C-alpha positions as CSV (number, residue, x, y, z in Angstrom):
1,M,16.9,25.0,-5.9
2,H,15.9,26.6,-2.4
3,I,13.0,25.2,-0.8
4,D,11.1,27.2,1.5
5,L,10.3,25.5,4.7
6,D,8.8,27.7,6.8
7,D,5.6,27.9,4.3
8,F,5.5,23.9,4.6
9,D,2.9,21.7,6.9
10,L,1.5,18.4,6.3
11,N,-1.9,19.2,6.8
12,R,-1.8,21.9,4.2
13,I,-0.2,20.8,1.2
14,D,-1.1,20.9,-2.6
15,M,-1.1,19.0,-5.7
16,G,2.4,20.1,-6.4
17,F,3.6,18.3,-3.7
18,I,1.3,15.1,-4.5
19,E,2.9,15.8,-7.9
20,N,6.6,15.6,-7.1
21,P,7.2,15.2,-3.1
22,H,10.7,14.9,-3.5
23,P,12.7,18.6,-3.5
24,V,10.3,19.5,-0.3
25,L,11.5,16.0,1.4
26,H,14.8,16.3,0.6
27,A,14.9,19.6,1.8
28,L,13.1,18.6,5.1
29,R,15.5,15.5,5.5
30,R,18.7,17.8,5.2
31,E,17.5,20.9,7.3
32,R,14.7,19.6,9.6
33,P,14.4,15.9,9.9
34,V,11.7,16.3,13.0
35,F,9.4,18.2,11.2
36,H,7.0,20.5,13.7
37,N,3.7,20.7,12.1
38,A,1.4,23.8,13.3
39,D,-1.1,20.9,15.2
40,G,1.8,19.7,17.3
41,S,2.4,16.7,15.5
42,V,5.9,15.7,14.0
43,Y,7.1,14.4,10.3
44,L,10.3,12.5,9.8
45,T,12.1,12.4,6.9
46,R,15.6,10.7,7.9
47,Y,15.9,6.5,7.1
48,D,17.2,6.3,10.5
49,D,14.5,7.9,12.7
50,V,11.5,6.6,10.8
51,L,13.5,3.0,11.5
52,K,13.7,3.7,14.8
53,V,10.0,4.6,15.2
54,Y,9.1,1.4,13.5
55,Q,11.1,-0.9,15.6
56,S,10.5,0.7,19.0
57,R,7.4,-1.6,21.2
58,D,6.6,2.0,22.4
59,M,5.5,3.8,19.4
60,L,1.8,2.9,19.3
61,S,-0.8,2.0,16.3
62,D,-3.9,1.8,18.7
63,K,-6.4,5.2,16.4
64,T,-8.9,4.6,18.5
65,E,-9.0,7.7,19.8
66,A,-7.2,10.1,17.0
67,F,-9.5,8.6,14.4
68,G,-12.6,9.1,17.2
69,E,-11.4,13.1,17.2
70,K,-11.4,12.4,13.1
71,F,-14.3,10.8,12.3
72,G,-16.5,10.8,14.8
73,R,-18.5,7.3,15.8
74,C,-19.0,5.9,11.9
75,P,-18.6,3.2,9.8
76,L,-14.8,4.6,9.2
77,H,-13.7,5.0,12.7
78,T,-15.3,0.9,13.2
79,H,-13.3,-0.4,10.5
80,H,-10.3,1.6,11.0
81,T,-10.0,0.8,15.0
82,T,-10.9,-3.2,14.4
83,S,-8.8,-4.0,11.7
84,L,-5.3,-5.1,12.2
85,I,-3.2,-2.0,11.1
86,F,-4.2,0.4,13.9
87,N,-4.2,-1.8,16.5
88,D,-1.3,-2.7,18.8
89,P,-0.6,-6.1,21.3
90,P,-2.3,-7.8,22.7
91,Y,-4.7,-7.4,19.8
92,H,-2.6,-6.5,17.4
93,T,-1.0,-9.7,18.0
94,V,-3.7,-12.2,18.1
95,V,-5.2,-10.9,15.0
96,R,-2.2,-11.4,13.0
97,K,-1.5,-14.4,14.0
98,L,-5.4,-15.7,12.6
99,I,-5.0,-13.8,9.7
100,S,-1.4,-15.2,9.0
101,G,-3.0,-18.6,8.7
102,A,-4.5,-17.2,5.3
103,F,-0.6,-16.7,4.1
104,T,1.2,-19.7,4.8
105,P,3.9,-20.9,2.7
106,R,1.2,-23.3,1.7
107,K,-1.1,-21.0,0.3
108,L,1.0,-19.0,-1.3
109,A,2.5,-21.2,-3.0
110,E,-1.1,-22.1,-4.8
111,F,-1.3,-18.2,-5.4
112,E,1.7,-18.2,-8.0
113,P,-0.1,-20.4,-10.6
114,L,-3.1,-18.4,-9.7
115,I,-1.6,-15.4,-10.3
116,E,0.3,-16.2,-13.4
117,G,-3.3,-17.4,-15.1
118,I,-4.7,-14.2,-14.5
119,V,-1.5,-11.9,-15.4
120,G,-1.5,-14.2,-18.7
121,R,-5.1,-13.5,-19.6
122,L,-4.9,-9.9,-18.7
123,L,-1.7,-9.4,-21.4
124,D,-3.7,-11.3,-23.8
125,R,-6.4,-8.4,-23.2
126,V,-3.9,-5.7,-23.5
127,E,-2.3,-7.1,-26.8
128,D,-5.9,-7.1,-27.9
129,L,-6.3,-3.4,-27.1
130,G,-3.3,-2.3,-28.7
131,E,-3.7,1.5,-26.7
132,L,-5.3,1.2,-23.3
133,D,-5.0,2.9,-20.0
134,L,-2.5,1.2,-18.1
135,I,-4.2,1.9,-14.7
136,E,-7.7,0.7,-15.7
137,D,-7.0,-1.8,-18.5
138,F,-4.3,-3.6,-16.1
139,A,-2.9,-2.6,-13.1
140,K,-6.7,-1.8,-11.4
141,V,-8.0,-5.4,-12.8
142,L,-5.1,-7.2,-11.6
143,P,-4.9,-7.4,-7.9
144,T,-9.1,-7.2,-8.2
145,E,-8.5,-10.4,-9.7
146,I,-6.3,-11.8,-7.2
147,I,-8.3,-10.7,-4.1
148,S,-11.6,-11.5,-5.5
149,F,-9.9,-15.2,-5.4
150,M,-8.7,-14.9,-2.6
151,L,-12.0,-13.4,-0.4
152,G,-14.7,-15.6,-2.8
153,I,-16.3,-12.1,-4.5
154,P,-18.0,-13.3,-7.3
155,E,-17.9,-11.1,-10.5
156,E,-20.8,-8.9,-10.0
157,Y,-19.0,-7.0,-7.1
158,R,-15.7,-6.7,-8.8
159,A,-15.8,-3.8,-10.6
160,R,-16.8,-1.9,-7.2
161,L,-13.7,-2.5,-5.7
162,R,-11.1,0.1,-6.5
163,D,-13.8,2.9,-5.8
164,Y,-14.3,0.7,-2.4
165,S,-10.6,1.2,-1.7
166,L,-10.0,4.4,-2.8
167,A,-12.9,5.6,-0.7
168,I,-11.4,4.2,2.7
169,L,-8.2,4.9,1.9
170,G,-8.4,8.1,1.3
171,A,-9.9,9.1,4.4
172,L,-6.8,8.8,6.2
173,D,-5.2,11.4,4.2
174,P,-3.7,14.2,7.1
175,V,-6.2,16.3,6.5
176,V,-10.4,15.1,4.5
177,P,-13.0,17.3,3.5
178,Q,-16.5,16.3,3.8
179,D,-17.4,14.6,0.7
180,R,-14.4,12.2,0.8
181,L,-15.4,11.4,4.6
182,D,-19.0,10.4,3.3
183,A,-17.7,8.2,0.2
184,G,-15.4,6.6,2.8
185,N,-18.3,6.2,5.3
186,T,-20.7,4.6,2.1
187,A,-17.7,2.7,0.8
188,V,-17.2,0.6,4.4
189,E,-21.2,0.2,4.5
190,E,-21.8,-1.5,1.1
191,F,-19.0,-3.8,1.1
192,G,-19.7,-4.8,5.2
193,E,-22.7,-6.0,3.7
194,I,-21.6,-7.7,0.8
195,L,-18.7,-9.1,3.2
196,N,-21.3,-10.6,5.6
197,E,-22.9,-12.3,2.9
198,L,-20.1,-13.6,1.6
199,I,-18.7,-15.0,5.3
200,N,-22.0,-16.2,6.4
201,H,-22.5,-18.4,3.0
202,R,-18.8,-20.0,3.4
203,R,-19.3,-20.4,6.9
204,A,-22.1,-22.8,6.2
205,N,-20.4,-24.1,2.9
206,P,-17.1,-24.1,4.2
207,E,-16.1,-27.3,1.1
208,G,-17.4,-24.7,-1.2
209,A,-14.1,-22.9,-1.3
210,H,-11.9,-23.1,-4.3
211,Q,-8.1,-22.9,-5.1
212,G,-6.5,-19.5,-3.7
213,E,-9.4,-18.5,-1.3
214,V,-8.2,-17.8,2.3
215,L,-11.9,-16.8,3.7
216,E,-12.3,-20.1,4.9
217,A,-9.1,-20.1,6.9
218,L,-9.9,-16.9,8.4
219,I,-12.8,-18.0,9.2
220,F,-12.1,-20.9,11.1
221,G,-9.0,-20.1,11.7
222,E,-8.3,-20.4,15.9
223,H,-5.2,-18.8,17.9
224,E,-5.1,-19.8,22.0
225,G,-8.6,-21.0,21.1
226,R,-9.7,-17.4,20.1
227,R,-11.7,-17.0,16.3
228,L,-12.7,-14.2,14.9
229,T,-15.6,-12.6,15.3
230,Q,-17.8,-11.6,12.8
231,E,-17.2,-7.5,12.7
232,E,-13.5,-8.7,13.1
233,L,-14.1,-10.7,9.6
234,I,-15.7,-8.4,7.8
235,Q,-13.1,-5.3,8.5
236,N,-9.9,-7.6,8.3
237,C,-11.6,-8.5,4.9
238,I,-12.0,-4.8,3.8
239,F,-8.2,-4.5,5.2
240,L,-7.0,-6.9,3.1
241,L,-8.7,-5.3,0.0
242,N,-6.9,-2.4,0.5
243,A,-3.6,-3.5,1.8
244,G,-3.8,-5.8,-1.5
245,H,-5.3,-3.8,-4.0
246,E,-4.8,0.3,-4.1
247,T,-1.0,-0.8,-3.4
248,T,-0.8,-3.0,-6.2
249,T,-2.6,-1.3,-8.4
250,S,-0.2,1.5,-7.1
251,F,2.7,-0.6,-7.5
252,V,2.2,-1.5,-11.4
253,G,1.4,1.7,-12.1
254,N,4.2,3.3,-10.6
255,S,6.8,0.4,-11.8
256,M,5.8,1.0,-15.8
257,G,6.4,4.9,-15.4
258,I,9.7,4.7,-13.7
259,L,10.3,2.2,-16.5
260,F,9.2,5.1,-19.1
261,D,11.0,8.1,-17.3
262,N,14.3,5.9,-17.6
263,P,14.7,4.1,-21.1
264,A,18.1,2.8,-20.2
265,Q,16.7,0.7,-17.3
266,H,13.6,-0.3,-19.0
267,K,16.4,-1.6,-22.1
268,L,18.3,-2.9,-19.4
269,L,15.3,-5.1,-18.2
270,L,14.0,-6.1,-21.3
271,N,17.4,-7.7,-22.0
272,Q,18.1,-9.3,-19.2
273,P,14.8,-10.5,-17.6
274,E,16.3,-12.2,-15.0
275,L,17.0,-9.0,-13.3
276,I,13.2,-8.5,-12.7
277,G,13.8,-9.2,-8.8
278,S,16.5,-6.5,-8.3
279,A,14.0,-4.3,-10.2
280,V,11.1,-5.2,-8.3
281,E,12.8,-4.1,-4.8
282,E,14.0,-0.5,-6.8
283,F,10.8,0.2,-8.2
284,L,9.4,-0.4,-4.0
285,R,12.2,2.1,-3.2
286,V,12.1,5.0,-5.5
287,E,8.4,5.1,-6.1
288,S,6.9,3.5,-2.8
289,P,2.5,3.4,-3.5
290,L,2.6,3.9,1.1
291,Q,4.4,7.4,1.3
292,I,3.6,7.7,5.0
293,G,3.1,6.0,8.5
294,N,1.9,7.1,11.7
295,R,2.6,6.0,15.5
296,L,2.0,7.6,18.5
297,A,4.6,8.1,21.1
298,G,3.6,5.7,23.9
299,E,7.0,6.9,25.5
300,D,9.7,9.5,25.0
301,I,12.1,8.6,21.9
302,A,15.6,10.3,21.2
303,L,15.7,10.9,17.0
304,S,19.0,12.0,15.5
305,T,18.2,15.7,15.9
306,E,16.1,16.4,18.7
307,T,13.7,14.0,21.5
308,I,10.7,13.7,20.9
309,P,8.0,13.5,24.5
310,K,5.3,11.2,25.0
311,G,2.1,11.7,23.2
312,T,3.5,12.9,20.5
313,Y,1.7,12.2,16.8
314,I,4.5,11.2,14.4
315,H,4.0,11.0,10.7
316,T,6.5,8.7,8.9
317,S,8.0,9.6,5.6
318,I,8.6,6.3,4.1
319,A,9.4,8.2,0.6
320,A,12.0,11.0,2.0
321,A,13.3,7.5,3.8
322,N,13.7,5.3,0.9
323,R,15.5,8.0,-0.8
324,D,17.8,9.0,2.2
325,P,21.7,9.2,1.2
326,A,23.0,8.0,4.5
327,V,21.3,4.9,2.9
328,F,21.1,4.5,-0.7
329,E,24.0,6.2,-2.7
330,N,22.6,8.4,-5.4
331,P,19.3,7.8,-4.1
332,D,17.2,9.4,-6.9
333,V,19.2,7.6,-9.4
334,V,17.1,4.4,-10.6
335,D,19.4,1.4,-10.9
336,I,17.7,-1.9,-10.9
337,T,20.7,-4.0,-10.2
338,R,20.6,-1.6,-6.6
339,K,22.2,-4.1,-4.1
340,P,21.7,-4.5,-1.1
341,N,18.5,-2.7,-0.8
342,R,17.1,-1.4,2.2
343,H,14.5,0.5,1.4
344,I,11.1,0.6,3.7
345,A,8.1,-0.1,1.5
346,F,6.8,-2.5,3.5
347,I,7.2,-1.2,6.7
348,T,9.3,-3.3,9.5
349,G,9.1,-4.4,13.2
350,I,6.5,-5.6,14.1
351,H,3.1,-4.1,11.5
352,V,5.8,-5.3,8.9
353,C,3.5,-5.9,5.5
354,L,1.7,-9.2,6.3
355,G,1.6,-9.7,2.2
356,A,5.4,-8.5,1.1
357,T,6.0,-11.6,-0.1
358,L,2.6,-12.0,-2.2
359,A,3.0,-8.6,-3.3
360,R,6.8,-9.3,-4.5
361,V,5.6,-12.4,-6.9
362,E,2.6,-10.1,-8.3
363,G,5.3,-7.6,-9.1
364,K,7.3,-10.1,-10.8
365,I,5.3,-12.3,-12.9
366,A,2.8,-9.2,-13.6
367,L,6.0,-6.4,-14.6
368,G,7.9,-9.3,-16.3
369,G,4.9,-10.4,-18.2
370,L,4.1,-6.8,-19.1
371,V,8.4,-5.9,-20.4
372,Q,8.9,-9.4,-21.7
373,R,5.8,-9.5,-24.2
374,F,5.7,-5.8,-24.9
375,P,9.0,-4.5,-25.8
376,K,7.4,-1.5,-27.8
377,I,5.0,0.0,-24.6
378,R,5.7,3.6,-24.4
379,Q,3.4,6.1,-22.8
380,T,1.2,7.9,-25.5
381,G,-0.2,10.5,-23.2
382,E,-0.3,13.0,-20.1
383,R,-0.3,10.8,-16.8
384,S,-2.2,12.1,-13.9
385,H,-1.5,10.9,-10.1
386,V,-4.3,10.0,-7.6
387,P,-4.4,13.3,-5.6
388,L,-4.1,11.6,-2.1
389,A,-0.9,12.5,0.2
390,R,-0.3,9.5,2.1
391,F,-0.9,6.7,-0.4
392,R,1.5,7.7,-4.2
393,G,0.0,6.5,-7.7
394,F,-1.4,7.2,-11.2
395,A,-5.1,7.6,-11.9
396,T,-4.4,7.8,-15.5
397,L,-1.3,6.1,-17.3
398,P,-2.0,5.8,-21.4
399,V,0.0,3.4,-23.2
400,S,0.1,1.8,-26.7
401,V,2.0,-1.7,-26.5
402,R,2.7,-1.5,-30.2
């Protein structure tokens, strides 16, 4: 099928692209791997180009100026310019060190039985329901419970978390209408107020932290005598919600969608549960929850077909890189035994995902549990995608487990 790339612009994509971006991404990677958008930015679709950008210290993540133009002075701007992901060294180095104290091997060891308990209770609920929306009744609840334990968020606030996360992340799409900007600002303000109270309470009562909670480590952790300020604590806790919530929800939904579309692979995983580790990696490759990343060229950078000048805004297509035939044999074919699997769903370089190990544990326990406990699980109605370009996931996925 021929794709007319003359009509393509990342800032003008529609639901057709969101529903299935891969034909366009294949054409871009083959014909225009360094695609120039009308606004002067470029969109990269080859694995080696994306990898080079992520591994170069000259490619900048700081978005203070770009977000100032996009958002103006508002809560969204405060959040996205204070949290870990959109900053560069030395600030990024300090904050990452402080946050990484909450993801030590000891902390991660605490999470595993916690996750097993949460998944077990959710699977019991799934069995009781029989017919359900896998997103609403399972995939959304799982990270809500986990992040709530991590940040000490009380039960009464938990139902709001995915809406907060979607609103804040939705504002990162290339083009965002005013109503989505308003929703994002409201989400930052409301969740920030909740976190401010929780942080103040834990600071005054550090002995009250329960197993799996990381808030105490974030509040009292030090790096070279430096602690996170109250504003940094609030915004980086929101970042942890976003990093661990919407992506986990999407990962679980995307993975089950892949299995429904590939019954032979579903059967293979059911018969060989020990393949869950490599299956998780393949699901991450085939439908990465994070589809598009960004960098600003701090210096000229030579890519596969041309040199991009300093000052260029770069969009990286993780989705296209993870299906590059130069790196992955039969890239559109799902193979849960695929090894090696050098996908970049968790990015790479200094911004590699802090929670990658935790996400893999969540995936193995949750997906392994669903497949093994409910061998007859099947899709029962139409599924729909969240209408975002930067993040890929289902809004609905109706299933039956009987």
